[in-house]
Backbone bond lengths (Angstrom), bond angles and torsions (degrees), N, CA, C in turn:
res aa  C-N    CA-C-N  psi(-1)  N-CA   C-N-CA  omega(-1)  CA-C   N-CA-C  phi
1 X - - - 1.472 - - 1.519 108.52 -
2 X 1.319 116.13 130.85 1.461 118.65 -176.86 1.522 109.18 -142.43
3 X 1.323 117.54 133.78 1.451 121.66 174.17 1.509 109.98 -108.93
4 X 1.354 116.51 163.75 1.453 118.85 175.36 1.510 109.42 -145.17
5 X 1.297 117.50 -163.58 1.462 121.72 -168.50 1.516 114.17 -89.96
6 X 1.347 118.19 9.98 1.459 119.10 -174.99 1.525 113.24 -72.43
7 X 1.343 117.52 -28.12 1.462 119.91 -173.11 1.527 110.99 -67.68
8 X 1.322 116.75 134.83 1.459 123.26 177.97 1.528 109.24 -96.76
9 X 1.307 117.17 163.69 1.457 121.04 173.60 1.517 108.31 -75.23
10 X 1.334 115.21 117.89 1.458 121.30 -176.90 1.516 108.22 -131.99
11 X 1.311 117.02 140.33 1.454 120.61 -177.18 1.523 111.80 -84.67
12 X 1.318 117.97 -19.75 1.457 120.97 -175.50 1.519 111.78 -78.56
13 X 1.335 115.94 143.29 1.452 121.60 172.22 1.529 109.25 -78.37
14 X 1.318 116.30 155.00 1.455 120.49 172.99 1.525 108.55 -72.93
15 X 1.322 115.66 123.50 1.459 121.21 -178.65 1.523 113.03 -111.54
16 X 1.349 117.20 -18.25 1.461 119.61 -175.12 1.519 110.97 -146.39
17 X 1.313 114.85 147.88 1.457 122.23 171.69 1.526 106.98 -120.00
18 X 1.333 115.42 125.33 1.460 121.97 -178.94 1.521 108.13 -111.12
19 X 1.332 115.98 135.20 1.465 120.96 -172.98 1.523 112.20 -118.35
20 X 1.306 114.92 148.34 1.448 123.96 159.13 1.531 106.78 -78.85
21 X 1.348 117.36 167.97 1.468 120.74 178.56 1.526 112.26 -105.04
22 X 1.337 116.43 -68.39 1.462 120.86 -171.83 1.521 111.71 -68.12
23 X 1.337 115.90 128.94 1.466 124.37 -179.81 1.521 112.48 67.76
24 X 1.337 116.58 10.16 1.461 121.88 175.05 1.527 109.93 -118.53
25 X 1.314 116.14 -56.96 1.468 121.99 174.30 1.526 110.57 -102.54
26 X 1.321 115.23 -40.68 1.466 122.55 177.20 1.527 109.81 -90.12
27 X 1.317 116.73 124.46 1.465 120.99 174.17 1.525 106.77 -75.70
28 X 1.327 115.32 88.18 1.452 119.46 -170.35 1.525 112.60 -69.29
29 X 1.321 117.97 -38.85 1.461 119.66 -178.74 1.531 110.76 -59.65
30 X 1.322 116.02 -46.79 1.467 120.03 178.67 1.514 110.88 -65.92
31 X 1.319 116.89 -41.10 1.468 121.26 -179.26 1.520 111.42 -62.87
32 X 1.336 116.35 -42.87 1.463 120.42 -179.63 1.522 110.76 -63.67
33 X 1.315 116.47 -45.30 1.474 119.67 179.83 1.527 110.97 -61.99
34 X 1.325 116.32 -40.15 1.462 119.98 179.16 1.517 110.81 -66.42
35 X 1.342 116.26 -44.09 1.459 119.93 179.85 1.524 112.14 -63.38
36 X 1.335 117.26 -49.64 1.464 119.44 -172.79 1.522 110.98 -68.22
37 X 1.335 117.15 -29.86 1.466 120.64 173.83 1.522 110.40 -64.65
38 X 1.318 116.23 -43.13 1.463 120.68 179.48 1.526 110.91 -69.41
39 X 1.324 117.20 -36.47 1.463 118.98 177.51 1.526 110.62 -64.00
40 X 1.297 116.08 -42.56 1.466 119.61 176.81 1.528 110.50 -57.04
41 X 1.330 116.51 -44.30 1.462 120.35 -179.96 1.528 111.30 -62.51
42 X 1.336 116.94 -36.37 1.470 120.09 -179.39 1.527 112.22 -69.02
43 X 1.339 116.46 -32.70 1.472 119.54 -171.02 1.527 114.74 -117.76
44 X 1.320 118.21 1.40 1.467 118.87 -169.90 1.527 113.26 -61.05
45 X 1.314 117.52 -25.27 1.471 118.95 179.01 1.530 111.67 -65.52
46 X 1.332 116.12 -19.70 1.468 120.77 -179.21 1.529 112.08 -93.38
47 X 1.337 117.52 -11.85 1.468 119.70 172.68 1.529 108.79 -142.57
48 X 1.323 113.44 60.62 1.464 120.76 -174.86 1.529 112.85 -66.74
49 X 1.346 116.88 -12.07 1.465 119.28 177.75 1.525 112.32 -74.66
50 X 1.342 116.95 -8.60 1.461 121.77 -179.44 1.518 110.62 -104.08
51 X 1.329 116.89 138.30 1.461 119.26 171.06 1.525 108.75 -90.65
52 X 1.318 114.80 160.10 1.469 120.59 -173.73 1.521 112.38 -61.50
53 X 1.321 118.25 -42.49 1.457 120.83 -176.71 1.523 111.31 -64.41
54 X 1.326 117.88 -39.23 1.465 121.40 178.24 1.521 110.52 -63.86
55 X 1.334 116.09 -44.74 1.462 121.69 179.68 1.534 110.15 -62.87
56 X 1.330 116.04 -45.59 1.462 121.19 -178.58 1.519 111.56 -64.60
57 X 1.305 116.61 -47.33 1.468 121.14 -177.37 1.523 111.22 -61.83
58 X 1.317 117.32 -42.06 1.464 121.30 -179.40 1.524 111.04 -65.11
59 X 1.330 117.15 -42.69 1.462 120.33 178.88 1.523 110.72 -60.66
60 X 1.319 116.75 -47.71 1.463 120.95 -178.43 1.528 110.88 -61.82
61 X 1.322 116.58 -39.84 1.467 120.98 177.87 1.530 111.19 -61.92
62 X 1.323 116.91 -48.39 1.463 121.08 -176.58 1.524 112.19 -73.05
63 X 1.312 117.10 -29.67 1.466 122.75 -178.98 1.521 111.90 -65.51
64 X 1.333 116.91 -30.35 1.471 122.32 175.78 1.530 111.26 53.39
65 X 1.344 115.13 52.75 1.464 122.41 177.37 1.529 112.45 59.77
66 X 1.329 116.74 27.12 1.457 120.64 176.72 1.507 115.09 91.87
67 X 1.328 118.21 1.02 1.457 120.84 -175.52 1.533 113.13 -92.69
68 X 1.328 117.17 2.54 1.465 121.95 172.09 1.521 107.07 -116.92
69 X 1.330 116.85 125.13 1.455 118.92 -177.43 1.522 109.67 -69.21
70 X 1.340 115.32 152.91 1.456 120.37 -165.81 1.524 114.23 -75.86
71 X 1.314 119.22 -14.41 1.468 118.46 173.66 1.528 109.55 -62.17
72 X 1.330 116.52 -43.78 1.471 121.04 177.84 1.530 111.13 -67.78
73 X 1.323 116.23 -39.84 1.467 120.21 -179.41 1.523 110.59 -60.41
74 X 1.324 116.32 -49.79 1.456 119.10 -175.61 1.532 112.86 -72.58
75 X 1.312 117.09 -31.47 1.468 118.39 174.01 1.531 110.24 -61.08
76 X 1.337 115.84 -43.28 1.462 119.69 178.93 1.529 111.66 -68.85
77 X 1.332 116.84 -36.32 1.471 120.24 178.59 1.525 110.67 -62.41
78 X 1.330 116.58 -48.65 1.465 121.36 -177.85 1.523 110.66 -61.37
79 X 1.331 116.00 -40.35 1.468 119.82 179.37 1.528 111.60 -70.19
80 X 1.325 117.06 -47.62 1.464 121.45 -176.02 1.525 112.35 -62.55
81 X 1.345 116.00 -38.11 1.461 119.86 -176.07 1.535 112.97 -99.73
82 X 1.340 115.48 5.19 1.464 120.67 178.33 1.528 111.20 51.56
83 X 1.318 114.39 51.70 1.467 121.22 178.64 1.528 107.92 -86.73
84 X 1.312 116.79 109.78 1.458 121.98 -177.62 1.530 112.78 -104.91
85 X 1.325 116.37 -11.08 1.460 120.30 -171.66 1.519 114.50 -85.78
86 X 1.341 117.54 -12.39 1.456 121.26 174.72 1.521 108.64 -154.37
87 X 1.310 116.38 161.41 1.465 121.11 -173.43 1.520 111.26 -93.57
88 X 1.336 114.64 161.20 1.454 118.86 175.27 1.520 110.59 -64.94
89 X 1.336 117.15 -29.61 1.467 120.44 178.37 1.529 111.00 -63.07
90 X 1.336 116.46 -37.34 1.469 120.37 178.29 1.521 110.97 -64.77
91 X 1.323 116.29 -43.27 1.461 120.31 178.25 1.523 111.40 -65.74
92 X 1.322 117.01 -39.32 1.465 121.02 177.78 1.523 110.85 -63.27
93 X 1.326 116.93 -44.39 1.462 120.08 179.49 1.519 111.22 -62.71
94 X 1.315 116.14 -37.26 1.460 120.15 176.51 1.527 110.29 -63.40
95 X 1.327 117.07 -40.75 1.460 121.31 177.03 1.531 110.82 -60.36
96 X 1.316 116.20 -46.79 1.456 120.78 -177.74 1.525 111.86 -63.35
97 X 1.301 116.80 -36.46 1.461 121.02 -176.87 1.519 113.15 -84.94
98 X 1.309 117.51 -33.68 1.455 120.79 -167.94 1.524 115.67 -105.28
99 X 1.333 118.08 -17.95 1.469 118.05 -175.29 1.522 111.67 -57.75
100 X 1.316 117.51 -38.32 1.463 120.85 -177.65 1.529 112.20 -59.25
101 X 1.329 117.04 -25.04 1.463 120.57 179.43 1.522 112.57 -78.34
102 X 1.318 117.22 -3.77 1.465 121.86 178.53 1.527 112.61 -116.48
103 X 1.331 117.06 9.82 1.470 120.16 -177.05 1.525 111.63 -69.40
104 X 1.324 115.57 128.89 1.466 122.54 -179.32 1.530 108.36 -119.61
105 X 1.325 118.36 124.36 1.472 119.73 177.43 1.519 111.11 -80.40
106 X 1.338 115.56 158.01 1.453 119.07 168.68 1.535 108.88 -70.36
107 X 1.328 117.31 154.39 1.465 120.05 178.13 1.527 111.67 -56.97
108 X 1.320 114.91 147.70 1.469 123.49 173.67 1.523 113.65 71.29
109 X 1.334 118.24 13.69 1.467 120.19 -176.20 1.522 111.86 -60.47
110 X 1.313 117.42 -56.63 1.469 120.26 -176.95 1.526 111.30 -62.52
111 X 1.318 117.23 -43.36 1.466 120.26 -179.18 1.525 111.45 -62.58
112 X 1.327 116.74 -39.76 1.466 121.06 178.96 1.521 110.97 -63.89
113 X 1.325 117.65 -45.18 1.467 120.80 -179.48 1.526 111.27 -63.98
114 X 1.315 116.80 -41.15 1.469 120.34 177.97 1.523 110.79 -63.53
115 X 1.325 116.59 -40.46 1.459 121.02 179.55 1.529 110.66 -62.20
116 X 1.334 116.54 -44.81 1.463 119.86 178.59 1.526 111.43 -63.10
117 X 1.317 117.29 -41.18 1.460 120.50 177.10 1.524 111.38 -61.66
118 X 1.319 116.65 -39.32 1.462 120.86 179.66 1.520 111.73 -66.30
119 X 1.336 116.73 -22.50 1.469 120.78 173.83 1.529 111.42 -80.06
120 X 1.326 117.21 -1.94 1.459 121.38 179.19 1.510 114.11 83.15
121 X 1.326 117.04 19.08 1.464 120.76 -177.36 1.523 111.34 -89.34
122 X 1.330 114.55 145.37 1.453 120.39 169.74 1.529 108.58 -80.47
123 X 1.336 116.21 146.31 1.453 121.15 179.15 1.521 109.23 -122.78
124 X 1.322 115.64 135.77 1.459 121.29 179.71 1.524 108.78 -140.04
125 X 1.334 115.49 169.51 1.457 120.30 -179.50 1.522 110.08 -141.11
126 X 1.322 115.56 138.80 1.462 123.19 170.97 1.518 106.91 -127.08
127 X 1.317 117.02 118.56 1.455 119.91 179.87 1.522 110.73 -135.83
128 X 1.312 116.05 137.09 1.458 120.23 170.73 1.520 108.95 -76.50
129 X 1.336 115.80 149.29 1.455 118.58 176.50 1.509 112.95 141.35
130 X 1.313 114.19 -179.45 1.462 122.44 -178.33 1.524 111.04 -82.65
131 X 1.334 113.90 150.90 1.461 121.37 174.61 1.530 107.18 -118.11
132 X 1.349 120.57 131.52 1.469 126.95 12.04 1.527 115.01 -94.82
133 X 1.338 118.24 12.12 1.463 120.82 -177.42 1.527 111.86 -52.68
134 X 1.326 117.26 -49.78 1.468 119.68 -178.08 1.533 111.36 -66.76
135 X 1.336 116.60 -36.84 1.462 118.96 178.28 1.520 110.74 -63.82
136 X 1.323 117.81 -38.23 1.465 120.82 176.44 1.519 111.44 -61.04
137 X 1.327 116.60 -38.04 1.461 120.29 178.87 1.526 111.57 -68.74
138 X 1.321 116.31 -39.08 1.468 120.72 176.58 1.522 110.12 -62.14
139 X 1.319 116.09 -44.13 1.466 120.39 178.45 1.527 111.34 -63.94
140 X 1.327 116.53 -36.70 1.464 120.68 179.62 1.522 111.53 -63.73
141 X 1.333 117.02 -31.66 1.460 121.41 176.76 1.528 112.24 -79.29
142 X 1.327 116.18 -7.27 1.471 123.45 179.30 1.530 111.71 60.74
143 X 1.344 114.67 44.17 1.469 119.12 -179.03 1.533 112.32 -126.06
144 X 1.335 117.23 3.52 1.471 120.08 -174.51 1.525 111.93 -55.54
145 X 1.323 117.92 -40.06 1.464 120.95 -173.35 1.529 113.64 -72.00
146 X 1.317 117.67 -12.23 1.463 119.92 177.89 1.527 112.04 -76.13
147 X 1.341 117.68 -22.38 1.464 120.86 -166.23 1.526 112.92 -113.20
148 X 1.321 114.54 133.47 1.461 121.41 172.86 1.531 107.44 -158.08
149 X 1.362 116.40 108.09 1.464 128.08 9.60 1.530 113.26 -92.85
150 X 1.347 114.06 168.71 1.459 123.13 167.89 1.522 106.89 -115.97
151 X 1.330 116.76 115.98 1.465 121.77 -179.13 1.527 108.93 -108.08
152 X 1.332 115.93 116.57 1.461 122.94 178.24 1.517 107.73 -109.81
153 X 1.316 116.81 126.32 1.466 121.54 -165.34 1.524 113.60 -55.30
154 X 1.321 119.16 -43.41 1.463 119.74 -178.39 1.524 111.36 -60.12
155 X 1.312 116.70 -41.91 1.468 120.29 -179.74 1.525 111.19 -71.73
156 X 1.328 117.72 -32.29 1.462 121.13 -177.60 1.523 112.48 -81.18
157 X 1.331 117.84 -18.57 1.455 121.07 -178.33 1.520 113.11 75.53
158 X 1.305 117.27 20.26 1.471 123.66 177.67 1.514 106.80 -158.62
159 X 1.335 116.02 158.82 1.461 117.71 -178.76 1.514 110.54 -144.99
160 X 1.329 114.38 160.95 1.461 120.17 174.33 1.528 109.04 -61.95
161 X 1.320 118.36 141.40 1.473 128.98 11.82 1.530 115.46 -93.66
162 X 1.318 118.95 18.08 1.458 121.11 177.94 1.531 109.45 -55.97
163 X 1.333 118.39 122.78 1.471 119.61 -177.92 1.523 113.02 -62.39
164 X 1.329 116.81 -20.92 1.468 119.60 -177.57 1.520 112.42 -62.16
165 X 1.330 117.71 -34.20 1.467 118.71 -178.43 1.529 110.88 -72.57
166 X 1.330 117.09 -31.08 1.468 120.45 174.40 1.527 110.13 -70.19
167 X 1.322 115.62 -41.84 1.465 119.90 178.79 1.522 111.39 -63.33
168 X 1.325 116.69 -36.09 1.467 120.43 178.06 1.524 110.36 -64.25
169 X 1.323 116.77 -42.58 1.465 119.73 178.79 1.524 111.16 -63.40
170 X 1.337 116.59 -44.45 1.458 120.39 179.54 1.531 111.00 -62.29
171 X 1.324 116.23 -38.66 1.459 120.49 178.34 1.523 111.31 -63.63
172 X 1.318 116.24 -42.83 1.467 120.25 179.22 1.525 111.21 -66.08
173 X 1.324 116.59 -33.51 1.460 120.96 177.06 1.524 112.07 -78.83
174 X 1.333 116.48 -16.84 1.464 123.72 -178.75 1.533 111.01 60.51
175 X 1.327 114.94 49.56 1.458 120.87 179.21 1.525 109.74 -135.48
176 X 1.336 114.89 165.20 1.457 121.58 175.06 1.535 109.40 -84.51
177 X 1.340 117.98 156.13 1.468 120.14 178.01 1.528 113.43 -54.90
178 X 1.331 117.29 -37.51 1.469 120.70 -178.26 1.526 112.71 -71.95
179 X 1.331 116.74 -6.03 1.460 120.90 177.99 1.526 112.01 -97.17
180 X 1.331 116.47 7.80 1.463 120.65 -176.16 1.519 111.85 -129.30
181 X 1.324 114.33 151.04 1.465 122.41 170.76 1.516 107.10 -119.33
182 X 1.336 115.54 139.73 1.465 119.63 175.73 1.525 108.99 -112.40
183 X 1.338 116.25 134.48 1.463 122.89 -178.02 1.521 108.96 -118.04
184 X 1.329 117.15 122.55 1.464 120.33 179.60 1.511 111.43 -159.83
185 X 1.330 115.48 173.96 1.465 120.24 -175.98 1.522 113.83 -105.93
186 X 1.344 118.40 -17.98 1.462 119.96 -173.26 1.530 110.21 -91.63
187 X 1.335 118.33 130.20 1.468 120.82 -175.28 1.518 114.43 -64.23
188 X 1.338 117.33 -30.45 1.473 120.66 -178.76 1.524 111.10 -98.93
189 X 1.328 116.89 -56.82 1.464 121.56 -175.36 1.522 112.89 -63.18
190 X 1.326 116.67 -29.24 1.461 120.55 -176.85 1.529 112.14 -108.58
191 X 1.318 116.88 -63.11 1.468 120.61 -171.40 1.527 111.65 -67.35
192 X 1.325 117.38 -58.82 1.466 119.99 -177.93 1.523 111.71 -64.70
193 X 1.313 116.36 -40.46 1.467 119.80 -178.37 1.529 111.31 -63.79
194 X 1.326 116.98 -41.79 1.460 119.92 178.64 1.521 111.50 -65.17
195 X 1.326 116.94 -40.74 1.459 120.39 178.70 1.531 111.01 -64.37
196 X 1.329 116.56 -40.50 1.463 119.83 178.23 1.521 111.65 -64.93
197 X 1.334 116.00 -27.70 1.471 120.45 177.85 1.523 111.90 -81.90
198 X 1.342 116.81 -1.87 1.459 120.67 175.76 1.515 114.75 95.22
199 X 1.338 117.34 9.24 1.453 121.05 -178.77 1.525 111.27 -100.39
200 X 1.316 116.63 157.52 1.449 120.75 165.70 1.523 108.48 -70.03
201 X 1.316 116.05 149.53 1.460 120.26 -179.34 1.523 110.05 -121.91
202 X 1.330 114.47 142.25 1.456 121.36 173.18 1.519 107.49 -123.77
203 X 1.318 114.76 123.72 1.467 119.58 178.79 1.515 109.57 -93.03
204 X 1.336 116.07 118.63 1.472 121.62 170.22 1.517 106.09 -81.43
205 X 1.331 116.09 110.75 1.454 120.13 -171.46 1.523 111.95 -54.03
206 X 1.323 114.25 139.21 1.460 123.09 -177.48 1.521 106.86 -135.76
207 X 1.323 116.39 128.39 1.465 120.48 -175.70 1.525 113.46 -61.74
208 X 1.338 117.13 -16.45 1.461 120.29 -178.37 1.526 112.85 -82.86
209 X 1.350 117.32 -6.88 1.457 121.44 -179.00 1.517 109.06 -131.80
210 X 1.327 116.67 156.10 1.455 120.15 172.44 1.528 109.33 -149.10
211 X 1.314 115.75 168.57 1.467 122.95 179.79 1.535 111.89 53.91
212 X 1.325 115.43 46.45 1.466 121.53 178.33 1.523 108.84 -89.93
213 X 1.317 116.22 127.36 1.465 121.35 -176.60 1.524 109.27 -96.45
214 X 1.313 115.30 88.76 1.461 122.35 177.78 1.520 109.29 -110.27
215 X 1.337 116.06 167.08 1.460 119.20 175.98 1.520 111.29 -66.27
216 X 1.331 114.73 -38.02 1.465 120.70 177.02 1.523 108.28 -141.00
217 X 1.330 115.41 154.58 1.456 121.71 179.03 1.521 108.24 -129.96
218 X 1.330 116.82 132.21 1.462 120.83 178.79 1.525 110.11 -126.07
219 X 1.323 114.82 149.12 1.458 121.75 172.11 1.521 110.60 -94.13
220 X 1.319 115.78 -33.84 1.464 121.79 -172.33 1.522 109.54 -131.85
221 X 1.314 116.62 144.06 1.465 121.00 -179.28 1.526 112.18 -61.68
222 X 1.333 117.17 -26.17 1.462 120.21 -178.61 1.525 112.68 -64.13
223 X 1.336 117.98 -16.58 1.465 122.06 179.44 1.527 112.72 -76.39
224 X 1.317 116.51 -19.89 1.463 120.88 -169.18 1.530 114.76 -65.92
225 X 1.338 119.94 -47.32 1.475 118.25 -178.50 1.522 113.80 -56.42
226 X 1.329 117.27 -38.36 1.462 119.77 -179.86 1.523 111.51 -66.34
227 X 1.322 117.76 -35.49 1.463 121.17 178.17 1.520 110.55 -62.22
228 X 1.330 116.38 -45.74 1.469 120.20 -179.88 1.523 110.09 -63.27
229 X 1.323 116.24 -42.46 1.468 119.60 178.09 1.522 111.28 -60.05
230 X 1.318 117.53 -42.97 1.460 121.70 -179.36 1.523 111.11 -63.32
231 X 1.345 116.07 -43.58 1.461 119.63 -179.98 1.521 110.85 -61.97
232 X 1.319 116.81 -47.53 1.475 120.41 -178.02 1.525 111.75 -68.26
233 X 1.315 116.92 -31.20 1.456 119.83 176.65 1.525 110.56 -64.93
234 X 1.337 116.85 -42.09 1.473 120.89 177.63 1.522 111.18 -66.25
235 X 1.322 116.01 -38.69 1.477 119.20 -176.21 1.514 112.72 -73.05
236 X 1.327 117.63 -19.34 1.462 118.86 175.95 1.528 110.92 -68.51
């Protein structure tokens, strides 16, 4: 846990914590590896010339940490591996239906959310992605009931880092920006965007990024409740 000089003197108490989903609450790297291994097992008889590791490695490379939508990924997979026995659309549909069955949470997720609720905090979520795909993943983690609102970019018609989606969440929570903390893994879409919207930012460390200038940095979700308590204690 690390703090820095970004925090301003604010009279408001923290009333809400807003979260990103992928690589923040959902261990996406582990989930993707689990899913793509299972997908290979479901379809390997149709592309028996491929070994599992080759198939898995190529998917992860093309997926680009989730920032390339899977229609493009599977089109490239089918072409690269000369898969003639099934279409990229079939593989995409399997992804849409089955990924939720491979969702893995980060450790301490449920305990952290319960702790924040016990502090009287509102919890919300802003995530980029398709709807209802992302909602299915949230439900798979069994955390849907903790959050109100849940803003999914496709349904909202806007996405991070657009400040409008942060403003929409704050409006639904009926709070000021200085009364909220945003927790995410992406340095631009999450950390910088939240700061520009007037919120404190917490970076959930991600091995794909470094030198991220957030108000606070955490390795584990279990660190979060204590940070909120410390902030509110100072603001009293």
